[in-house]
N, C-alpha and C positions, 0 to 999 in steps of 0.2 A: 527802576523803582516799581512798584506796584502800588496803584492807589485804590483802596477799599473805603467803602462806607464804613463809619468810625465804628459800629457795634460788630461788622464783620472782621475788621482789622483788629479788635481786640480778641476775637475768638482765634483766629490765626495766631496771634502772637502767644496766647496761651496754650495752643496746640503745639507752637514750637518749643514753648517752654516745657511743656510734659514729654515731649520726644527727646529733648537734652536729659531731662532727670531719668527717663527710663533707660537712655543708653548707659548714663553714670551708673545705675543701681543694677543694670542688666536683667532689669524685670520686663515683663511682656505687658502690652497696652491690654486692658481689661474692659469688657463691657461698652464697646463704641457701636453707636448706631449713628449712621449718616442719613438724613433725609432731606426731601426737596425736590424741587422740578428737574425732570429731564437735562442735562447737558449743564449741570453746574458744578461738576467735578468732584463728585462724592466717590465714583469709583477710583478716579485718577489717585485722590487724595488717599483712601483705603489702601491701595496696592503701595504707594509710595512709604507711607507708614510702616506698612508690613514689611518690605523690603530694606528699608531703615533699619528696623527692630530686628530683623533676622527671624520674622515669624511665617506662618501660613496664615493663609486667611480665606473666608469664605464670603462668597457675593450672592445675596439673594434679592428677589423683589417680589412684589405683589404678585407677579405673574407666576413666580415659581410657587408660590404657596397655592393661590387658588386652586390648580387641578388636584391637590391633594386631597380636598373633600374632606369627610370626616376622619381621616388617618392624618390629616395635618399636624395634631399637636404630637403625636407620636413620633412623627417624622422630623418635627422641629427639635424635640427631645433628642432624638437621634444624634441631628447635625449640631445640635449643641454639647453633646458629650463628646462628638469626634473633635470638637473646637477646645475641649477641655483637656 
């Protein structure tokens, strides 16, 4: 049994319900953004959701975007175009 804070427990429950519905409908997850401090399981959660849904995924961090400089918007559009 995993014990979580009340707000986090509800979010995990909602995520599990969404995963169930997504699998039943054979539909992809869309427009998900995970944020928070390092070491909280964001990457692990994204990978598990993608694997369970049979989807590809892209993982980016601020460190990936900063070096792009002025071309960041164009390169982000390219990445999101790939995702679609």
